[in-house]
MIDOSE-1310 file (N, C-alpha, C; in nm, 2 decimals, decimal comma, always signed):
residues 232
masd	-9,28/-0,61/-0,15/-9,18/-0,57/-0,04/-9,07/-0,67/-0,01; -9,14/-0,78/+0,04/-9,06/-0,89/+0,10/-8,96/-0,95/-0,02; -9,03/-0,95/-0,14/-8,92/-1,01/-0,23/-8,82/-0,92/-0,25; -8,83/-0,78/-0,26/-8,75/-0,67/-0,27/-8,63/-0,73/-0,17
grra	-8,67/-0,73/-0,05/-8,59/-0,76/+0,08/-8,48/-0,87/+0,05; -8,56/-0,98/+0,01/-8,49/-1,11/-0,03/-8,38/-1,08/-0,11; -8,41/-1,00/-0,24/-8,31/-0,98/-0,35/-8,20/-0,89/-0,27; -8,22/-0,80/-0,19/-8,12/-0,71/-0,14/-8,02/-0,80/-0,02
vacg	-8,09/-0,91/+0,03/-8,01/-0,99/+0,13/-7,94/-1,07/+0,04; -7,97/-1,12/-0,07/-7,90/-1,22/-0,16/-7,76/-1,15/-0,23; -7,80/-1,01/-0,27/-7,70/-0,92/-0,32/-7,58/-0,90/-0,21; -7,62/-0,89/-0,09/-7,52/-0,86/+0,02/-7,45/-0,97/+0,03
illa	-7,51/-1,12/+0,04/-7,42/-1,22/+0,03/-7,34/-1,26/-0,07; -7,37/-1,20/-0,19/-7,31/-1,25/-0,31/-7,17/-1,15/-0,30; -7,19/-1,03/-0,27/-7,08/-0,92/-0,26/-6,98/-0,97/-0,15; -7,03/-1,02/-0,04/-6,94/-1,07/+0,06/-6,86/-1,19/+0,02
alaa	-6,92/-1,27/-0,07/-6,85/-1,40/-0,12/-6,74/-1,35/-0,19; -6,77/-1,25/-0,29/-6,69/-1,21/-0,38/-6,57/-1,14/-0,31; -6,59/-1,05/-0,23/-6,48/-0,99/-0,15/-6,39/-1,09/-0,08; -6,47/-1,20/-0,03/-6,38/-1,31/+0,04/-6,29/-1,38/-0,06
casp	-6,32/-1,39/-0,21/-6,25/-1,45/-0,28/-6,13/-1,38/-0,35; -6,13/-1,25/-0,33/-6,06/-1,13/-0,39/-5,92/-1,19/-0,38; -5,82/-1,16/-0,47/-5,67/-1,18/-0,43/-5,63/-1,09/-0,32; -5,55/-1,14/-0,22/-5,50/-1,06/-0,13/-5,39/-0,94/-0,18
rtep	-5,40/-0,81/-0,12/-5,31/-0,74/-0,15/-5,18/-0,77/-0,15; -5,09/-0,74/-0,24/-4,94/-0,78/-0,23/-4,87/-0,66/-0,22; -4,76/-0,67/-0,15/-4,66/-0,56/-0,11/-4,58/-0,54/-0,26; -4,56/-0,41/-0,29/-4,45/-0,40/-0,41/-4,33/-0,44/-0,41
akpa	-4,28/-0,51/-0,51/-4,15/-0,57/-0,52/-4,05/-0,47/-0,48; -3,97/-0,51/-0,39/-3,82/-0,45/-0,37/-3,71/-0,44/-0,47; -3,67/-0,35/-0,50/-3,57/-0,33/-0,59/-3,45/-0,44/-0,56; -3,39/-0,51/-0,67/-3,29/-0,60/-0,62/-3,16/-0,52/-0,58
arpt	-3,10/-0,57/-0,50/-2,98/-0,52/-0,43/-2,87/-0,51/-0,54; -2,80/-0,39/-0,53/-2,67/-0,40/-0,61/-2,56/-0,46/-0,60; -2,49/-0,53/-0,66/-2,37/-0,62/-0,64/-2,27/-0,53/-0,59; -2,20/-0,57/-0,50/-2,08/-0,47/-0,44/-1,96/-0,53/-0,47
taap	-1,84/-0,46/-0,50/-1,73/-0,52/-0,51/-1,65/-0,53/-0,40; -1,60/-0,63/-0,35/-1,52/-0,64/-0,26/-1,39/-0,59/-0,26; -1,33/-0,51/-0,15/-1,17/-0,49/-0,17/-1,12/-0,61/-0,16; -0,98/-0,62/-0,23/-0,90/-0,75/-0,23/-0,87/-0,79/-0,09
tgvp	-0,86/-0,91/-0,05/-0,82/-0,96/+0,09/-0,66/-0,97/+0,07; -0,60/-0,95/-0,03/-0,44/-0,97/-0,03/-0,40/-0,83/-0,09; -0,28/-0,83/-0,08/-0,21/-0,70/-0,16/-0,22/-0,74/-0,31; -0,26/-0,65/-0,40/-0,26/-0,69/-0,52/-0,15/-0,72/-0,61
digd	-0,15/-0,82/-0,69/-0,03/-0,86/-0,77/+0,09/-0,91/-0,69; +0,06/-0,93/-0,56/+0,17/-1,00/-0,48/+0,14/-1,14/-0,47; +0,21/-1,23/-0,51/+0,19/-1,38/-0,50/+0,21/-1,44/-0,37; +0,17/-1,56/-0,33/+0,19/-1,62/-0,21/+0,31/-1,64/-0,14
rfrr	+0,41/-1,63/-0,24/+0,56/-1,63/-0,18/+0,59/-1,53/-0,10; +0,55/-1,41/-0,15/+0,58/-1,27/-0,07/+0,47/-1,24/+0,04; +0,35/-1,27/+0,00/+0,25/-1,24/+0,08/+0,26/-1,33/+0,22; +0,31/-1,42/+0,22/+0,34/-1,50/+0,34/+0,42/-1,44/+0,43
ripd	+0,51/-1,36/+0,37/+0,62/-1,29/+0,43/+0,57/-1,14/+0,52; +0,46/-1,10/+0,47/+0,40/-0,99/+0,53/+0,35/-1,03/+0,68; +0,42/-0,96/+0,77/+0,37/-0,98/+0,90/+0,21/-0,98/+0,94; +0,16/-1,06/+1,02/+0,00/-1,08/+1,04/-0,02/-0,94/+1,11
dsrq	+0,05/-0,86/+1,17/+0,01/-0,73/+1,24/+0,02/-0,62/+1,15; +0,08/-0,64/+1,03/+0,12/-0,53/+0,96/-0,01/-0,47/+0,87; -0,04/-0,34/+0,90/-0,16/-0,28/+0,85/-0,14/-0,18/+0,74; -0,02/-0,17/+0,69/+0,04/-0,08/+0,60/+0,16/-0,13/+0,50
vvav	+0,11/-0,13/+0,39/+0,22/-0,20/+0,30/+0,25/-0,08/+0,20; +0,38/-0,06/+0,17/+0,45/-0,01/+0,08/+0,49/-0,09/-0,06; +0,42/-0,12/-0,16/+0,45/-0,18/-0,25/+0,51/-0,12/-0,37; +0,63/-0,17/-0,39/+0,74/-0,11/-0,51/+0,73/-0,20/-0,63
ygdg	+0,65/-0,17/-0,71/+0,63/-0,26/-0,84/+0,73/-0,21/-0,95; +0,83/-0,29/-1,00/+0,94/-0,24/-1,06/+0,90/-0,29/-1,21; +0,91/-0,22/-1,30/+0,85/-0,23/-1,44/+0,92/-0,37/-1,52; +1,04/-0,40/-1,47/+1,12/-0,51/-1,52/+1,21/-0,54/-1,43
rnsp	+1,27/-0,69/-1,45/+1,37/-0,71/-1,36/+1,51/-0,62/-1,40; +1,52/-0,58/-1,51/+1,65/-0,49/-1,55/+1,60/-0,33/-1,56; +1,49/-0,30/-1,54/+1,45/-0,16/-1,55/+1,47/-0,08/-1,41; +1,52/+0,05/-1,42/+1,53/+0,14/-1,31/+1,40/+0,19/-1,28
dstv	+1,27/+0,18/-1,34/+1,16/+0,23/-1,33/+1,05/+0,16/-1,26; +0,97/+0,23/-1,17/+0,89/+0,17/-1,08/+0,77/+0,24/-1,04; +0,68/+0,19/-0,97/+0,55/+0,24/-0,92/+0,55/+0,19/-0,77; +0,54/+0,30/-0,70/+0,50/+0,28/-0,56/+0,34/+0,30/-0,52
vlyt	+0,30/+0,21/-0,45/+0,14/+0,20/-0,41/+0,15/+0,19/-0,25; +0,09/+0,26/-0,19/+0,06/+0,26/-0,03/-0,09/+0,17/-0,01; -0,09/+0,08/+0,04/-0,21/+0,00/+0,09/-0,24/+0,01/+0,21; -0,35/+0,02/+0,28/-0,38/+0,03/+0,40/-0,48/-0,08/+0,42
khgs	-0,46/-0,17/+0,55/-0,55/-0,26/+0,57/-0,66/-0,23/+0,67; -0,79/-0,25/+0,60/-0,91/-0,23/+0,69/-1,01/-0,36/+0,72; -1,01/-0,40/+0,82/-1,05/-0,55/+0,83/-0,95/-0,63/+0,79; -1,02/-0,73/+0,71/-0,92/-0,82/+0,63/-0,92/-0,78/+0,49
awer	-0,92/-0,66/+0,43/-0,91/-0,61/+0,30/-0,80/-0,50/+0,32; -0,72/-0,52/+0,19/-0,61/-0,41/+0,15/-0,68/-0,30/+0,07; -0,67/-0,20/+0,10/-0,73/-0,08/+0,00/-0,63/+0,03/-0,04; -0,61/+0,04/-0,17/-0,52/+0,15/-0,23/-0,56/+0,26/-0,16
trsw	-0,43/+0,33/-0,12/-0,44/+0,45/-0,06/-0,40/+0,57/-0,13; -0,26/+0,55/-0,18/-0,20/+0,66/-0,28/-0,12/+0,56/-0,38; -0,07/+0,63/-0,49/+0,04/+0,57/-0,57/+0,12/+0,69/-0,62; +0,24/+0,66/-0,66/+0,35/+0,74/-0,71/+0,44/+0,68/-0,83
pahn	+0,50/+0,76/-0,92/+0,62/+0,69/-1,00/+0,72/+0,69/-0,93; +0,82/+0,63/-0,95/+0,95/+0,61/-0,85/+1,04/+0,55/-0,96; +1,17/+0,54/-0,89/+1,28/+0,46/-0,93/+1,34/+0,38/-0,84; +1,42/+0,28/-0,90/+1,48/+0,16/-0,82/+1,64/+0,16/-0,88
gkkg	+1,70/+0,05/-0,83/+1,84/+0,05/-0,89/+1,85/+0,06/-1,03; +1,97/+0,13/-1,09/+1,99/+0,15/-1,22/+1,98/+0,03/-1,30; +2,03/-0,10/-1,24/+2,03/-0,22/-1,32/+1,91/-0,30/-1,30; +1,83/-0,25/-1,21/+1,68/-0,33/-1,19/+1,69/-0,39/-1,05
wttd	+1,67/-0,52/-1,04/+1,62/-0,60/-0,93/+1,73/-0,72/-0,90; +1,73/-0,76/-0,76/+1,81/-0,89/-0,75/+1,76/-0,96/-0,61; +1,75/-1,08/-0,62/+1,72/-1,16/-0,48/+1,84/-1,19/-0,41; +1,97/-1,14/-0,48/+2,08/-1,17/-0,38/+2,17/-1,03/-0,39
hreg	+2,12/-0,94/-0,33/+2,18/-0,80/-0,33/+2,34/-0,81/-0,29; +2,42/-0,72/-0,37/+2,55/-0,72/-0,31/+2,60/-0,58/-0,32; +2,72/-0,52/-0,26/+2,75/-0,40/-0,27/+2,77/-0,37/-0,37; +2,73/-0,26/-0,45/+2,78/-0,19/-0,57/+2,72/-0,24/-0,69
dkrs	+2,63/-0,34/-0,68/+2,58/-0,41/-0,81/+2,47/-0,34/-0,88; +2,43/-0,22/-0,82/+2,33/-0,11/-0,87/+2,20/-0,17/-0,88; +2,19/-0,29/-0,83/+2,04/-0,33/-0,83/+1,96/-0,34/-0,68; +1,85/-0,31/-0,69/+1,76/-0,30/-0,55/+1,75/-0,45/-0,50
pvgv	+1,73/-0,47/-0,38/+1,71/-0,60/-0,32/+1,56/-0,63/-0,32; +1,52/-0,74/-0,36/+1,39/-0,80/-0,39/+1,34/-0,88/-0,26; +1,22/-0,84/-0,18/+1,18/-0,88/-0,08/+1,08/-0,81/+0,01; +1,08/-0,85/+0,13/+0,96/-0,78/+0,21/+1,05/-0,73/+0,34
ftlt	+1,05/-0,62/+0,38/+1,11/-0,54/+0,47/+1,04/-0,46/+0,56; +1,08/-0,46/+0,69/+1,00/-0,35/+0,77/+1,07/-0,23/+0,75; +0,97/-0,12/+0,79/+0,99/+0,03/+0,80/+0,99/+0,06/+0,92; +1,11/+0,10/+0,99/+1,10/+0,16/+1,13/+1,17/+0,27/+1,17
dagg	+1,24/+0,33/+1,08/+1,32/+0,45/+1,11/+1,33/+0,55/+1,00; +1,33/+0,67/+1,04/+1,34/+0,77/+0,91/+1,44/+0,90/+0,95; +1,48/+0,98/+0,87/+1,55/+1,10/+0,90/+1,58/+1,17/+0,77; +1,68/+1,27/+0,78/+1,72/+1,35/+0,66/+1,79/+1,47/+0,70
vlkn	+1,83/+1,55/+0,61/+1,89/+1,67/+0,63/+1,80/+1,79/+0,67; +1,67/+1,78/+0,61/+1,57/+1,87/+0,65/+1,49/+1,83/+0,80; +1,44/+1,95/+0,85/+1,35/+1,90/+0,98/+1,24/+1,82/+0,96; +1,21/+1,76/+1,06/+1,10/+1,66/+1,07/+0,97/+1,72/+1,01
pgsk	+0,92/+1,67/+0,90/+0,79/+1,74/+0,84/+0,67/+1,67/+0,93; +0,69/+1,61/+1,03/+0,55/+1,56/+1,10/+0,56/+1,40/+1,09; +0,67/+1,33/+1,08/+0,70/+1,20/+1,09/+0,64/+1,10/+1,20; +0,57/+1,03/+1,17/+0,52/+0,91/+1,30/+0,63/+0,82/+1,31
lpyt	+0,72/+0,79/+1,21/+0,83/+0,70/+1,26/+0,94/+0,79/+1,33; +1,04/+0,73/+1,42/+1,12/+0,81/+1,49/+1,20/+0,89/+1,37; +1,23/+1,00/+1,39/+1,31/+1,08/+1,29/+1,43/+1,15/+1,33; +1,56/+1,11/+1,25/+1,66/+1,17/+1,29/+1,71/+1,28/+1,22
rsaa	+1,72/+1,41/+1,25/+1,78/+1,51/+1,15/+1,91/+1,53/+1,18; +1,99/+1,56/+1,06/+2,14/+1,56/+1,07/+2,20/+1,59/+0,92; +2,29/+1,68/+0,94/+2,36/+1,73/+0,82/+2,45/+1,62/+0,78; +2,46/+1,53/+0,84/+2,55/+1,40/+0,79/+2,47/+1,32/+0,70
faap	+2,35/+1,34/+0,67/+2,27/+1,26/+0,58/+2,32/+1,34/+0,44; +2,36/+1,45/+0,44/+2,38/+1,55/+0,29/+2,46/+1,46/+0,18; +2,40/+1,45/+0,08/+2,50/+1,38/-0,04/+2,62/+1,47/-0,06; +2,73/+1,37/-0,08/+2,84/+1,45/-0,10/+2,86/+1,54/-0,22
rwwa	+2,92/+1,66/-0,22/+2,92/+1,77/-0,30/+2,98/+1,73/-0,42; +3,07/+1,62/-0,42/+3,13/+1,57/-0,55/+3,04/+1,49/-0,64; +2,92/+1,45/-0,59/+2,82/+1,41/-0,67/+2,74/+1,51/-0,76; +2,68/+1,46/-0,87/+2,62/+1,55/-0,97/+2,52/+1,64/-0,87
eshw	+2,52/+1,76/-0,91/+2,42/+1,85/-0,83/+2,28/+1,82/-0,83; +2,22/+1,74/-0,94/+2,09/+1,67/-0,93/+2,08/+1,57/-0,83; +2,17/+1,51/-0,78/+2,17/+1,43/-0,66/+2,18/+1,52/-0,49; +2,22/+1,62/-0,51/+2,24/+1,69/-0,37/+2,14/+1,66/-0,27
hdfd	+2,00/+1,66/-0,31/+1,89/+1,66/-0,22/+1,84/+1,53/-0,21; +1,92/+1,43/-0,25/+1,85/+1,30/-0,26/+1,81/+1,27/-0,11; +1,88/+1,31/-0,01/+1,86/+1,25/+0,13/+1,80/+1,36/+0,21; +1,73/+1,46/+0,16/+1,65/+1,54/+0,24/+1,57/+1,50/+0,34
yvia	+1,50/+1,39/+0,28/+1,40/+1,30/+0,36/+1,44/+1,16/+0,33; +1,43/+1,06/+0,41/+1,50/+0,93/+0,39/+1,40/+0,85/+0,51; +1,37/+0,72/+0,47/+1,30/+0,62/+0,54/+1,39/+0,47/+0,53; +1,43/+0,47/+0,64/+1,52/+0,34/+0,62/+1,45/+0,20/+0,58
idyn	+1,50/+0,12/+0,47/+1,44/+0,00/+0,45/+1,51/-0,11/+0,53; +1,48/-0,19/+0,64/+1,53/-0,28/+0,71/+1,60/-0,37/+0,64; +1,69/-0,36/+0,56/+1,77/-0,48/+0,48/+1,90/-0,43/+0,53; +1,96/-0,55/+0,60/+2,10/-0,56/+0,65/+2,13/-0,43/+0,74
rvkg	+2,04/-0,42/+0,82/+2,05/-0,28/+0,92/+2,00/-0,32/+1,07; +2,05/-0,25/+1,17/+1,99/-0,25/+1,31/+1,87/-0,16/+1,31; +1,73/-0,23/+1,35/+1,64/-0,14/+1,37/+1,63/-0,05/+1,48; +1,57/+0,07/+1,48/+1,58/+0,13/+1,60/+1,71/+0,24/+1,60
tppn	+1,76/+0,24/+1,48/+1,87/+0,31/+1,48/+1,86/+0,42/+1,37; +1,94/+0,53/+1,37/+1,93/+0,61/+1,26/+1,94/+0,53/+1,13; +1,89/+0,59/+1,03/+1,87/+0,54/+0,90/+2,03/+0,52/+0,84; +2,11/+0,64/+0,88/+2,27/+0,62/+0,83/+2,36/+0,54/+0,93
dptr	+2,32/+0,47/+1,04/+2,38/+0,40/+1,12/+2,47/+0,29/+1,03; +2,59/+0,28/+1,01/+2,68/+0,21/+0,93/+2,67/+0,04/+0,97; +2,62/+0,03/+1,06/+2,62/-0,13/+1,14/+2,56/-0,23/+1,02; +2,61/-0,33/+0,98/+2,57/-0,42/+0,86/+2,57/-0,55/+0,92
pggd	+2,46/-0,63/+0,99/+2,49/-0,74/+1,08/+2,52/-0,85/+0,98; +2,45/-0,85/+0,87/+2,49/-0,95/+0,77/+2,64/-0,95/+0,69; +2,72/-0,85/+0,72/+2,84/-0,82/+0,67/+2,84/-0,73/+0,54; +2,95/-0,66/+0,54/+2,94/-0,55/+0,41/+2,91/-0,59/+0,29
akgg	+2,95/-0,71/+0,26/+2,93/-0,77/+0,10/+2,78/-0,76/+0,08; +2,70/-0,78/+0,17/+2,55/-0,77/+0,15/+2,51/-0,65/+0,11; +2,59/-0,54/+0,12/+2,55/-0,39/+0,11/+2,46/-0,34/+0,23; +2,40/-0,24/+0,21/+2,33/-0,17/+0,31/+2,30/-0,03/+0,29
giwl	+2,21/+0,05/+0,38/+2,20/+0,19/+0,34/+2,08/+0,19/+0,25; +1,99/+0,08/+0,22/+1,91/+0,08/+0,13/+1,76/+0,17/+0,19; +1,72/+0,27/+0,11/+1,63/+0,36/+0,16/+1,52/+0,40/+0,09; +1,42/+0,45/+0,14/+1,32/+0,54/+0,03/+1,38/+0,68/+0,06
hmdh	+1,39/+0,75/-0,05/+1,46/+0,89/-0,04/+1,40/+0,97/-0,18; +1,44/+1,09/-0,17/+1,40/+1,17/-0,27/+1,45/+1,16/-0,41; +1,37/+1,16/-0,50/+1,40/+1,14/-0,65/+1,48/+1,23/-0,72; +1,59/+1,19/-0,80/+1,65/+1,29/-0,89/+1,63/+1,25/-1,03
gsgt	+1,54/+1,18/-1,05/+1,49/+1,17/-1,19/+1,54/+1,04/-1,26; +1,60/+0,97/-1,22/+1,69/+0,84/-1,28/+1,70/+0,74/-1,18; +1,76/+0,62/-1,22/+1,78/+0,52/-1,15/+1,87/+0,55/-1,03; +1,89/+0,45/-0,92/+1,96/+0,48/-0,79/+2,08/+0,39/-0,79
sacv	+2,15/+0,38/-0,68/+2,23/+0,28/-0,66/+2,16/+0,16/-0,61; +2,07/+0,17/-0,54/+1,98/+0,04/-0,48/+1,88/+0,09/-0,42; +1,86/+0,20/-0,38/+1,75/+0,28/-0,29/+1,61/+0,27/-0,39; +1,49/+0,31/-0,35/+1,38/+0,35/-0,39/+1,37/+0,51/-0,39
slsg	+1,34/+0,57/-0,50/+1,35/+0,73/-0,49/+1,18/+0,77/-0,54; +1,14/+0,88/-0,48/+1,01/+0,92/-0,48/+1,02/+1,07/-0,48; +0,92/+1,14/-0,53/+0,92/+1,27/-0,52/+0,90/+1,33/-0,39; +0,95/+1,48/-0,36/+0,94/+1,53/-0,22/+0,80/+1,51/-0,17
samr	+0,69/+1,55/-0,24/+0,55/+1,53/-0,20/+0,52/+1,38/-0,11; +0,58/+1,29/-0,21/+0,52/+1,15/-0,18/+0,63/+1,12/-0,06; +0,73/+1,17/-0,04/+0,81/+1,14/+0,08/+0,75/+1,19/+0,21; +0,71/+1,32/+0,19/+0,63/+1,39/+0,31/+0,51/+1,32/+0,36
yllr	+0,43/+1,26/+0,26/+0,31/+1,20/+0,26/+0,36/+1,08/+0,35; +0,44/+0,97/+0,29/+0,47/+0,87/+0,36/+0,52/+0,88/+0,50; +0,60/+1,00/+0,52/+0,64/+1,02/+0,65/+0,53/+1,05/+0,77; +0,44/+1,13/+0,71/+0,32/+1,16/+0,81/+0,23/+1,04/+0,81
tldp	+0,23/+0,95/+0,71/+0,14/+0,84/+0,73/+0,17/+0,70/+0,79; +0,30/+0,67/+0,76/+0,34/+0,55/+0,80/+0,35/+0,55/+0,96; +0,28/+0,48/+1,02/+0,28/+0,45/+1,17/+0,30/+0,34/+1,23; +0,43/+0,35/+1,32/+0,46/+0,23/+1,38/+0,35/+0,12/+1,45
drhp	+0,25/+0,18/+1,50/+0,15/+0,11/+1,54/+0,06/+0,03/+1,43; +0,10/+0,06/+1,33/+0,04/-0,02/+1,20/+0,14/-0,12/+1,14; +0,26/-0,13/+1,19/+0,38/-0,20/+1,16/+0,40/-0,21/+1,00; +0,43/-0,08/+0,94/+0,45/-0,08/+0,82/+0,57/-0,16/+0,74
vvvm	+0,54/-0,20/+0,63/+0,65/-0,29/+0,55/+0,65/-0,23/+0,42; +0,76/-0,27/+0,33/+0,77/-0,26/+0,21/+0,80/-0,39/+0,14; +0,70/-0,40/+0,03/+0,72/-0,52/-0,04/+0,78/-0,46/-0,18; +0,89/-0,51/-0,23/+0,96/-0,47/-0,33/+1,02/-0,57/-0,45
gdrd	+1,02/-0,53/-0,56/+1,07/-0,61/-0,66/+1,02/-0,60/-0,80; +1,07/-0,66/-0,90/+1,00/-0,64/-1,02/+0,85/-0,70/-1,05; +0,77/-0,65/-1,13/+0,64/-0,68/-1,11/+0,61/-0,84/-1,13; +0,69/-0,90/-1,23/+0,65/-1,01/-1,25/+0,71/-1,13/-1,13
glas	+0,82/-1,10/-1,09/+0,87/-1,16/-0,97/+0,79/-1,16/-0,86; +0,74/-1,04/-0,83/+0,65/-1,03/-0,70/+0,52/-1,11/-0,70; +0,48/-1,11/-0,85/+0,35/-1,18/-0,86/+0,36/-1,32/-0,87; +0,46/-1,38/-0,87/+0,51/-1,54/-0,88/+0,49/-1,62/-0,77
C-alpha cells in the first residue's frame, strides 16, 4: 500500500509539472483593419494656383470644369467641406460661354471668365424656391422676347457670380466697378441646351437644388474654367 501511495504522489507531481510547462492560452488573432480611403483634402482637379484663392472660411465650392478652352460644354460639381476634407455632393452637365473660356473676359467675347468668385446673391422671374442666398424676384429678369423662344426661361432662376459686380445687390444691378469693358452680369442660370454669352447654365432642378443648398454661412464660391487650366 505504501508503494502504491508513493506512486500516486509521484504521478500527481508529474501532472503538476506538465501543467506548469504547458504553453499559455493565446487570444484569437483580431482581423486586420480594412484600409480606408480618405476624402480629398483639396478640391479635386484644382491646382494650387486656384486652390489658394478659395477663402479659408469657404465650406461650399461649385466647381465648373469646362471640357476645353474653346468648348461650350462643362460639368458642374458641388463640393462640401467636412473638417479638412472636400466631399463631392452633386454634379450636373452644364454649358458655359459659346467660345469657351478666358482669363481676360471682355464684353461680348462669348467666353466665360476663368477664376474663383464668391456667390452672394440670387433672384429670378419665378418666386423664391427656398433660397438661402438673398433672393430678388422681379419681372425685370425676363429675357427679351426678341430672343429665340428657347432662351425665354433662361433667367427664371439666377445666382450671381461675383465678377465685376457689387456684392449684396440684386443680380441684375448694372453697376460694374471695373468698368463696362470688362463685362458683367455673369450668372449661374437655367440651361437652354447650348453655349451662353458668358454665363454658366444648368437644368432647372440643378438650379433649385443650388438655391436651396448654397448657404451664406458657408461662404460659397465658384471655381470655374477649362479643366486643364484649372488643374495647372
